[in-house]
C-alpha positions, -999 to 999 in steps of 0.1 A, spaced: -62 -160 922 -38 -132 931 -28 -126 895 -52 -107 873 -57 -115 836 -38 -95 811 -55 -86 778 -39 -74 746 -45 -38 737 -68 -33 707 -51 -19 676 -64 14 663 -85 10 631 -66 25 602 -74 29 566 -53 4 545 -53 27 514 -38 56 534 -10 34 548 1 25 512 -3 60 498 33 72 507 48 41 491 29 47 459 39 84 459 76 75 464 74 49 436 58 74 412 84 100 420 112 75 416 99 64 382 95 99 368 128 113 382 152 84 377 139 55 356 121 73 328 149 98 319 174 69 320 152 49 296 149 79 273 187 84 272 193 47 265 168 48 236 186 79 221 219 60 224 206 29 207 191 50 179 224 69 174 244 37 173 220 21 148 222 52 125 260 52 122 272 53 87 305 58 68 319 93 72 304 100 106 327 115 132 324 99 167 339 97 202 343 63 218 337 57 255 375 56 259 379 91 245 392 82 210 380 106 183 377 92 148 359 90 115 338 59 107 352 41 77 333 8 79 302 -4 97 293 -40 104 266 -55 125 285 -54 158 317 -35 150 328 -1 136 361 7 120 374 41 129 402 61 113 419 79 142 449 92 122 461 91 86 463 54 76 456 43 112 423 24 117 410 7 148 380 -16 152 356 -10 182 323 -24 192 293 -3 183 284 -1 220 317 17 226 306 47 206 297 74 231 285 102 209 284 114 173 301 147 165 291 173 139 308 171 106 342 188 105 349 186 142 381 164 137 397 190 114 390 218 139 407 199 167 
């Protein structure tokens, strides 16, 4: 009798598409600025590792510079000094160097 009824306030009517638009824009920017370049770089790395052959000069992820002497399915044998060879995984190859780089070092 002394207490009046309380009613919930009505929510303003909003457009659902406009509320999701910022999320979509952020995802698109995230994809083109971070994910896509990373995928492209990973593809280039895979292609470089797959194309390794005897005689290539490479740098490992640990910083070792050597000449490829043998390539198997999962491993590469590198000559890092005269009569000194090491075996590393293919994934450990960071980059391929131009021919003659080792002699110029």
